[in-house]
N, C-alpha and C positions, 0 to 999 in steps of 0.2 A: 495267812490262811491256816488257822489252827485245825487239829483233828476234829472230825465231825462228831465223834462220840456216838454215832448211830449204833443202836443194838442190831438192827437189820441194815446191812450195807445197802446203799442206794446208788444206782447207776443211771446217769442221764444219757439217753440215746437221742442223738441230734440228727434229724432228717433235713433234706433240702425242701424248699417250697417251690422250686422251679420245675416246670413240666415240659419245657421244650429247649432244644439246643440252639440258642441264638437265632440268627436269621434263617438257618436251614429249615426251621419248623419241625424238625424231627422230635417225636415225643420222647420224653425221658422222665426222670424222677429217681427215687431210691431203688436200688437193685433189691428185689424181693427177698432172695435167700439171705442177703447180708443184713436184712432187718429181722427176718424170722428166726434164723439160727441163733444169733446172740440173745434174742428175747427169751427163747425157751431154755437155752443153756444157762443163762444167768438167773432166770426165775426159778428153775429147777434146783439151782445151787442155793436157793434161799434168799436171793437178793431182790430188792424192789427195782423195777425198771420203769422209768418215766420218759415218755416221748415228748420231744420238743422240736420246734422248727422256727425259722425266722418269722413266718407269717402266722403261725398257729393254725389250729383247725386241721382239716384234712390235708395231709402231706401226700403228694403224688408218688405213685409206685410205677416204675418203668414197665410198660405193658409187655415188652419183649421178655422180661424176666418172669412173667406170669405164665409163660408158655414152655412146653418141653422143647429142648432138653435142659432148660435152665431151672426148672422147678426141683423141689426136693421134698423129703419127708417133713421138713420144717415148714415149707410154704403151704403144703397140703393141710398141715395141722393148723396153721395160722388162719387159712380161709374158712376152716370149720369151727373156729374159736370166736364166739361173739365178743368176749372180753378183749382179746387181742385186736380184733377188727375195730372195736369201739375206740380203743386207745390210739390206734393209728389215724382214725378219723377225727380225733379231738386232741391233737398235739397242743402242748402249751406254747405260748409265744416265748421265744428265747429271752426276750427282754424282761419278761415277768418272772423268770426263774431265778431263784437264789442259788447260784452255783456252789456257794460255800456249804450247803447242806448235802452235797453229793460226794461220795467217796471215789467215784471214777466217772469217766465219760467215754462213750462209744460212738464213733462216727461210722455208720454204714456207707458204702460207696454208691455209685450211680453217677451219671454225667451232670445231673442238675446242679450239684454243689459247686461245679466250676463257675457257675454264673451267680451264685449267691453266697454260700458259706465261705468260699475262698477269699472273699473281700469283705466279709461281715465283721465289723469291729468287735461285736460282742463275742463271736466265736473265737476270734483271734485273741482277745483278752482272756477268755476262759482257758484256752490252751496255755497261754503264758502263765496264768496264775496256778493252774493245776501242775504244770511242770515245776514251777518254783517251789510248790508245796510237796513235791514228790508224790502226787496223786496220779494214778494210772490214766493214760490217754491212749485208747485203742482206736485205730483207724484202719479200714480195710479198702482195698482196691483203689478207687479214685480219691477216697477221703484224705490221704496224705497230701493231696494238692492244697488243702487248707493251711498247711504249714508254710506255704510259699512266702507269706509276708509277716510271719510271726518272728518277733525279735526278743532276745533275752534281755535281762536287766542291763547288761554291759553294752547294749546297742548292736551286738552281732546277731546275725540270723540264728535262730534257735537250732536249725538243722546243721549248722557248721560243725563238721567233724563227727556228726552223729550217724550211726548205722541205722538204716531204714530201708523199706521197700515200698512198693505201690505198683499200680497197673503200668505195664511196660508200653513203650512206643510200639514195639512189635505186636503186642496184643491189640492195641487200638488199630494198627494197620491191618491186622488180619481180619477184623470185622469192618474195615473200610470206613472208620470214623475219625481217624487222626486229623484229617484235613477239615473236619467240622468243629473241632474243639477250640475253645477260647485260648487255651495254652496247653503245653505238654507238661504233665506232672514230672516225668522223668527228667526232662531237660531243665526245668526251672529249679528243681531241688538240687540237681548236680551243680548248677550255676551258683547256688548259695552255699556250696561246700559240703553237701551231704555225701556220705558214703552209701550210695545207692546200690543195693544188693538184690539181684533177681535170679530166678531159676527159669526153667523152661516155661513156655507159654502155658497158662492155665493151671500150672502146678501149684499145690499148696506150699506156701512159704511165709513163715512168721519170723520177724526180726524184732528183738527186744533190746533196747538201749536205755537204761535208766527207767523213768516213768513212761517213756514213749514205746508203744507196742504197735507194730504195723504189719499188715498182711498184704500180699501181692495181688491176689485175684479172688474171685468168688469162692474158690475152693479153700481159701484161707480163712473164711469167716468163722466157721465152726472151731477150728483149732485156735484161732485168736481169742474167741469168746471163752474157750476152755482155759487158756492161759490167763486171761483176765480173772476168771472165777477162782483159779488157784491162787493168784496173787492176792485177791481180796480176802481169801481164807487166812493167808499168812499175816 
């Protein structure tokens, strides 16, 4: 995977196409702030942001994340921005995206991805290829769950011995959703040898280890996007 040579750096932002949590029927999707904050932080830094999802088209946004107290200045701006709304309503199909033309990838969180991106062969290959090429992979909240089945070239799990974070079991339990999940991000990554590092519930926490950049909870979305913007400048 050679350098892209892009004059304007490009970031692929990958959303889930799933809008319900398995047989529970609970509505889900991408967590709105974790989509909106990186979109504006990265575009304001001068980068092109392209939305993609497994199914393409309109990717679902978690309705809970569209209500107070989970909204933010970024979500309000997104709702009032016809260009941003159009982009989220017309995501590209992941299988039609040439990942080699992107300088970084950002995975926002939300529960939907546990049911599609975490087992999506294209997403898994994208992460493996970006990691091997030392291109930044930013993942916030539940998105690090997509690392569960990613393996390095040597056959070991990619997360083995790697410092990372992601949404805690305690945070899932606090909102009474842990028992509805397909699997626990925290448990699965620890089982695969990751050095899982967390702070207090809902606190901003960004952990960077090589090309892998992870954020613990929604409060981490903006600082993670800022860290990615800084890295792309370098």
